[in-house]
N, C-alpha and C positions, 0 to 999 in steps of 0.2 A: 279194072279187076272186069275179066271176061265173064259170059255169057255162063260161059261152059262151068268155071270156076263156081262159081254163084250155085250153079244147079248143083253141082256136087255139095257145094257145102249145105240144102236142104238135103242131103241123105245121110243118115248115121244108123249104122247097121251092127255095129260094133256094143259088146258089153261088156261091162268089169262087174262080173263078180263078186262081193267082198272074201276075205279072208274067209276062212272056215272059222276059228276063234271068235270072230266080230261077231259073225252069227248066230254063233252059239249062245253068245249072251245078250244077243237083244231082246229088245223091248218084241219086237214086231217079228213074228214068222210066216211063213208060206201059207201056213192054215189060214189065214187070217182071210187068204180072197175066198178058200174053200167055203169058211165058212157065213161069208159076208154073200158068196152066192145062192147055196143051200138054204139060205132063212132070212133074206136080209133085213127083214123087220126084227126079226130074233135078234142081228146083229146089232143093229142101233139100239133095242133096247136092253140091252149088255155093257153097250158104252155109256149108254146114259144112265144106268144105274151107277158107274163111279163117282157121277156127281152126289152130295146131299140135297135130298129132296126135302123140304116141308112135309109135302102132300102129295106122295108117291103117287106118280101116271098109274093109269090100269088101260089105257090108249095109246098107241106107238103112234099112228097116222091117222089122219083124218082125209079124204084125200074126195069127199061128198062133193067136192066145188072145185074142180079142177081152172084154173092153173095152181089156185090156191095152197097151198100143202099146209097142214096145223101138226106139229111136231108135238106130243106128249102133253096136249091139250089141256087135260084134267089134272095134272100134276101143277105143282107150285116149289118155286126155291126162289132162293137171295145169291144173285151173282160175286156180290160182294160178298158173302160168308161164304162162299165155296171159292175163293180167290185168297183171301187173308184168313177170318177168323178161327177155319177150320184146324189149319195148319197152327194158328199158336194152341187151340184148345186139344191138337194131338201133340204137344208137346215142342213144336217146331218154332218156338216163339222167337229162338235166339239167331237162327237161322237167318243168313243174307236176303231179303227179298230182291233188293236193287239196288247194285255197284254204277252210279252214277258217276260221270268225269264231262264237267263242262269247258267249253271252247281254253277258256283262260286258263283251265286247269287247275281248278278247284272242285273239289270230290265233295262226295257223300255215300256214307252208306247206311241204308236202310233194312234194317229186321224186319220180321213178319211182324213182330210187337209192336215197333214203329209204324207199321204201315196200317198199324189196325186201329193205334191212337190216333194218325193222321187224318186217315179217313172218316173215321166217327166225329173229330171236331169239324172236318167239313159241311159232314150228312149234318150235325147241329147247326151250324151256319145257314147252310141251306134254308134249313126248316123255318130258323129265324126270320129270313129275307122271303117267306111266303112261297117257297118252293116245294112241290110236295111231287105225288105218282100222278103221272100225266104230261107234268110241265116240261118243256126243251128248254137247255140248257145250252149255248155257246161256246166252244170253249176254242181259246184263239191266243196258243202258248208258244213257245219255244219250246225248244226239249230239255225241258228239266223236270222232277220228280211230280213234282207239280198237276204235271198234265195225267199222269194213272192215277193219281188219287183223286184227281176230280172226276176223269171218267167212274173210278169205283165207288165213288160218295153217289152220285147220281145213280148210279146202278143200286145201290144201296138202300135211295127214301125211293126209288123207284121212278125219277125222272128219266127223259130219255136225251142222251147228250148227242151232239154233234157237232164234232172236234174240225176246225177249219185249220187248211194247215197255215203256219205262220209266216209263208211268205207270199198270200196272198194279199191283194189290194184292198181299200176297202168298198170299194164297188162290188167284188165278192162275196167282199164278208157282208156286206149290207142284203145283198140279195139271199144268201141262204138264213140268216136270220129273218131276213122277212116272209122267206119260205118255210122255215117251220115253226113261226110266229115264238121262238123263243123270248123266254121272260127274265131272261139272267146271262150275263156274259164273264164267263173268267177270263181273263189275260195278264198281261203282264207292263210292265213300261217299257221291258224292250228285251231283245236277248242278244246275244252274239253269233255274227257271221262274217267268217274271212279276217276274225282278228279286231273287230271292228262295233260298236253297239249299235243293233238296227234296231232303232223305234219299234213297237207295238200299241201302246194308250193310245196316240195321235191318231192312228188307225182306224182304232175304234172309234174315238170320239168323232174322225169325218165320216165312218159309217155312220152310227146314230144317228148325225146330224144332213144325212145327207134322205132320210126315213127311221125304218126299223121301230114303230110307234109300241111294241108292246114292250121293248126291255122297259124292266124297274130298274133293276141295279147291274150293278159292274163290280165284280171284286178285281185286284190286282195285287200282281207278285212283283214283289219289288226285286229285283233281279240285277240291271244295269246300274242303278241310281240315277237314268236321265228325269231331269226336268219334266214334269209331265202334267198338262190341262186337268181340273178337274170341276168335277160336278157335286157341287154340295149336297146330299140328302141321298144322292144315289151311286156313287163312285164311294169304295170301301177296299184300304188296304186288306191284303187278305190277312198281315200280322194281328190289326185292328179289330176284324171281325170273326178269325176264324182259333187263331189262339187261344183263344179266353172262354175258349166252349170246353163243353164238360167230354173226356174222353172214351164214355160212355156212350152207346146209342141202339137203341132195341129198333132191328130192323123189323121190315113186315115182308111177310114174303109176295113174292109176285108169281103171275100165272106166265106158264111154260112161252104164251103165246102175247105176255105182255110185249110190248118194244121195249127195245134196248138200248139201241142207237139210231141214227139217221145218219149217214153219208153222203154226201155229193159228188157225183162225179166232176173231171175237172171244168167239163166245157170249152175244150177245145174244138168240139165235132157241134154245138149249140148251147143252147141252155143248160145250165148244171139240173140234173134229176138225181134227186133224193133219194138213196137206197135204205131201204127200212128192214132192219132188223131186229128178233126177238132173241126171246132170252135160250128158253131151256134147248132148241135144236142148234142154235148157234153155239153154246156154251159147249153141248156134248161132241158137236164136228172138231171144233179147235183147241180140246183138249187132248180128244183122241190124235186126230194129225199131229199136234205138238209132241204128245208122248210116244208115236211112232217112229216119223218122218226125221224125227231129232235122236231119238234114239236116247233120252233123258234119262240120267239118274239125279236126282236129285241133291240125295247127301254127297256126292261128289265132283258134279257137274258143273261148270258157270256158261253160261249161254248167252249168245249176243246176236244180236238183229241189228243190221246196218237202215232197216226201215226209220222213218218218221211215223209221230202217231198219227197226223194228220191223214195216213192211209190206211186204206184198213190190211195192209201187215203188217202195221205198228199197233192197229189194236188188236189182231187175235194171236200173234206171234211176238209184241214188246207186253203187254197189258193180258190178256183172259184166256190165253194159252197158258203162257209158262206158268202163271202168278195159280192157275186152278189144279198145277201138277206140283206146283211147292217149290217150283226152278229156283235158282238164282239167274236175275238176268245183268247184264251188263248193257247200262245206257250208255252211248259217248254222244258229243258233239259230231255234229254233222264232219266228214270227212278224216276222222282219228280216231283211233283206237287206242289208246293207253293202258298195258297192263304195267301193275305196280308186284315189285315183290313178287310172290310165288303166283299169282295167280296166272290162270291159265285158261286161255277160251276151250272147253271140247266141246261144242256146237253150237253152229250158228247158221244163216242165212242171211242172205244179201242179192244186189243185184249189180253188177257192171262194175266188177271188183277187182280190182290189182293188188294184189297182198306182198307184205316184204318185212323180212323180220329182220330183228337188228342191224339192220342200213340195207340190208341185202337184199335178193330173192329167198322167198321164204325156204324153197329146196336146199339152199348155200348155208341159210344158217347154221352158228356153231354148235352143236351137238348139248342141250342145258340152257341156253341162252337164249331162248326164244323171249325175250322180255318187253319188245314195243312192236306192234304190228300199222305199218301207216297205211292207211286207205284213200286209194287215188280215183277217185268217180269219174270217167272220161268217154271221150270215144269209142276208145282202143278197149274199153273195159272188158267189154263180153267176151270178145275171144279168148283173153286171157283168162278171162276169171274159169273161162270152159275148162282151157288148161290145167288150171290147176285145180280142178273140180274132179280130174282124171285118177289126181292122186289123192284125192279128199283126205286119208287118216296118213299121219306124216307123224312117225316117232320123233320127238326134240327128246331126248337126253332122257329124261323118266316119264318126260310127260308127254300126254298125244295132242297134237293140235288137229282139230279140225277143220280145215279149208272147205269154208261156205259155198254149194253152189248156186249161181244165179235162177236156177230154173230147177222144181220139184213135179215129180209126177205126183197128184195127189192120190193120198191110200182107197184103196179099194172103194168105187162106191162112192166117197166124199162126195160133194158139191156138183155130183152130175143126174143125168138122168137115165134109168134104165130104157133097153128098146120100147117099153110101152108106152111111153112119154111119163109113168111114174116117175116123184123124184127117189134118186137111188139110198141118200141119207143124208142126217144133217138138215138142218134148216134152210128154211126157207127165204125171199127176200124181194121184198116188194118194193116198188119206187112210194113215194110219200106222198103222192097225189091219188095214192091208192089203183093205180094200173101194174099191169107186172112187169117187174124187168129178171129176167135169167139172172141168178144168182154169180157173183165171180166168185172164180177159184179159190180155197186156202189160201193164203199166202201170195195172190194177184192184187194189181189195185183197181 
């Protein structure tokens, strides 16, 4: 490829306006930009008030100690309540929260009422094992529903979760556990990758043998049925310690600036850095961006994200953003998304994706027969996905398939800083060691 060709690819000046009928029904309108520009803090206060606050905030932004921004600092809320309980209380308990498809083809359908029960049970199990507000919990799981349950249970009890990608080594896991001084690990016997079981519990055992002296307990999900080593008194099967718990749990509200999670950089350019996200500003931003960027209609839409929960995309756009909006999320094993029956993906996000429908390119799918989409993630995926994204709204019979775009521009002001150096909106992020780290944009890694 010539330098001239590369230079041409760096410039894109075309625009692709949405069809008028789509714009007319969209959650977001052009007026959002003017609202944010005219009263930035008032704009974000309005977005935050769409959440449920146990103690309403009176101050939007405390910028007295730059570069540390404190959003809604005198308010209190609980993210698990916002993502689960409020929907059950509003009468949507039987709405599906998560459609899950595992790599071997096994499936689970979890309603908001089911999710509430599972989160409450795990919250009670964490309390029984001595985990409470401010404690850190390492989550090292495959793409199973228990990963979302674990994150929400930590949020419910005020513990700080640190999700570690299930493909990382024992050394990578150990270093992250030690840096966060985690008290408990939630893992599985293994997961499935490329059709074969892939062990996880042995990697946890190796990591703990190398160090990580703060770990007191390990909760293990039985996923693959592989034989695993066992340390009596430390290791607990999920089914033994969680399933017997009460489905009721009284949450305690957390301060908006209380830590929610630590997520570490990959470490490819040096020692992994832990990015600490707090509660109120983070949920405000991801709930807002999810609702408006993906134009979600929770009563009719099914949403899909290709990310792993081990990345910030998965935190924001598999768990917290969708569930705060009462959406139905399709969570599938890496590499394939299966749609069964009348399921149709109506909105989604991904990166480096090649889409094919009914065995063909998606544009060539027969009308009304978009029942399976295979996702190939590879070196050539990015440019093909971009081409697909230009025809993002594709009508297939009576169903609407929205093709995920590989990159999205954040909504006005979200996760950015204005020209005066002040944060434009949403919650700030810091390194876990207390230093300042520019926040990754919503939907990035």
